[in-house]
C-alpha positions as CSV (number, residue, x, y, z in Angstrom):
1,Q,11.6,-28.9,-57.7
2,V,15.2,-27.5,-57.2
3,Q,15.3,-24.9,-54.3
4,L,18.2,-22.8,-54.0
5,V,18.8,-20.8,-50.4
6,E,21.0,-17.6,-50.1
7,S,22.3,-17.0,-46.6
8,G,24.7,-14.5,-44.7
9,G,23.2,-11.2,-45.8
10,G,23.4,-8.4,-43.3
11,L,23.9,-5.4,-42.0
12,V,28.4,-3.7,-42.4
13,Q,29.6,-1.2,-42.4
14,P,31.7,0.6,-45.3
15,G,35.3,-1.3,-45.5
16,G,33.7,-4.1,-44.2
17,S,33.2,-8.1,-46.1
18,L,30.4,-10.4,-45.7
19,R,29.9,-13.9,-47.6
20,L,27.1,-15.0,-49.2
21,S,25.9,-19.1,-49.4
22,C,23.6,-20.3,-51.8
23,V,23.1,-23.9,-51.0
24,A,21.2,-26.2,-53.6
25,S,19.1,-29.6,-53.7
26,V,20.0,-31.1,-56.5
27,S,21.8,-34.8,-57.3
28,I,24.3,-33.4,-59.4
29,F,25.4,-29.8,-58.1
30,S,28.8,-29.9,-60.0
31,I,28.0,-30.1,-63.4
32,Y,26.0,-26.6,-63.0
33,V,27.1,-23.3,-63.7
34,M,26.3,-20.8,-60.9
35,R,25.9,-17.0,-60.3
36,W,24.8,-14.3,-58.4
37,Y,22.8,-11.4,-58.8
38,R,22.2,-8.7,-57.4
39,Q,19.4,-5.7,-57.5
40,A,18.7,-2.6,-55.4
41,P,16.4,-0.3,-54.9
42,G,14.8,1.1,-58.4
43,K,17.2,-0.4,-60.6
44,Q,17.6,-3.2,-62.7
45,R,18.9,-6.5,-61.7
46,E,22.5,-6.8,-62.4
47,L,25.4,-9.7,-62.8
48,V,27.9,-9.6,-60.5
49,A,29.8,-13.0,-60.3
50,H,29.7,-16.6,-63.0
51,I,31.8,-20.0,-61.9
52,T,31.2,-22.4,-64.2
53,S,31.5,-26.3,-63.6
54,G,35.0,-26.1,-64.1
55,H,35.9,-23.0,-61.7
56,D,36.1,-20.7,-64.2
57,T,34.7,-17.3,-62.9
58,N,34.2,-14.1,-64.2
59,Y,32.9,-10.4,-62.6
60,A,31.1,-7.9,-63.4
61,D,33.6,-4.6,-63.0
62,S,32.0,-2.7,-60.5
63,V,33.4,-5.9,-58.5
64,K,36.6,-7.3,-59.5
65,G,39.2,-7.1,-57.3
66,R,36.4,-7.3,-54.3
67,F,34.1,-10.2,-55.0
68,T,35.3,-13.6,-54.9
69,I,33.2,-16.8,-56.0
70,S,33.9,-19.7,-55.3
71,R,31.9,-23.3,-54.8
72,D,32.1,-26.8,-52.8
73,N,30.6,-29.5,-54.5
74,A,30.1,-32.2,-51.8
75,K,28.3,-29.2,-50.1
76,K,26.6,-28.1,-53.5
77,T,26.6,-25.5,-52.0
78,V,28.3,-21.8,-54.0
79,Y,29.6,-18.9,-52.2
80,L,30.1,-15.0,-52.6
81,Q,32.9,-13.4,-50.1
82,M,32.5,-9.6,-50.5
83,N,35.4,-7.3,-49.4
84,S,36.2,-3.5,-48.8
85,L,32.2,-3.5,-49.1
86,K,30.4,0.0,-50.9
87,P,27.3,1.9,-50.3
88,E,26.8,1.1,-53.8
89,D,27.0,-2.7,-52.9
90,T,23.5,-2.4,-51.4
91,A,21.0,-4.6,-52.7
92,V,19.3,-7.5,-53.3
93,Y,21.5,-10.9,-54.0
94,Y,20.5,-13.9,-55.1
95,C,22.1,-16.8,-56.5
96,R,21.2,-18.8,-59.8
97,L,21.7,-22.2,-61.3
98,L,22.0,-23.1,-64.7
99,G,21.8,-26.2,-66.9
100,G,20.6,-28.3,-69.9
101,R,16.8,-27.0,-69.3
102,D,17.3,-25.7,-65.8
103,D,17.1,-22.8,-64.5
104,Y,16.3,-21.5,-60.6
105,W,16.7,-18.5,-58.5
106,G,16.8,-18.2,-54.8
107,Q,14.7,-16.2,-52.6
108,G,17.7,-13.5,-52.0
109,T,19.3,-12.1,-49.3
110,Q,19.9,-8.6,-48.3
111,V,22.9,-7.0,-48.2
112,T,23.1,-3.3,-46.3
113,V,25.9,-1.4,-46.7
114,S,25.9,1.4,-44.4
115,S,27.5,3.6,-41.1
């Protein structure tokens, strides 16, 4: 059973930064697509960022220029660097692993942006 464990969430002031991490318990991490999603209270879960096995990336318009997704295949970890955070970025952030028949989610980490 694949497990994804997120960390790095917390409370931050507007304009601040956080870096989320997601570690995967898989044999070969490099072959998988990794994504970050978020879900704010009362809203649908939305895709925030995407990174392929070839390190190609894509972002939601709302986070472009502020968030950066990256991966370290040796550490089996995907990161989400979040800068210039806004109150509307407040949500539970989830990572997702995709590849072939594999589709797994982490348990989520809370990010709260508030003064």
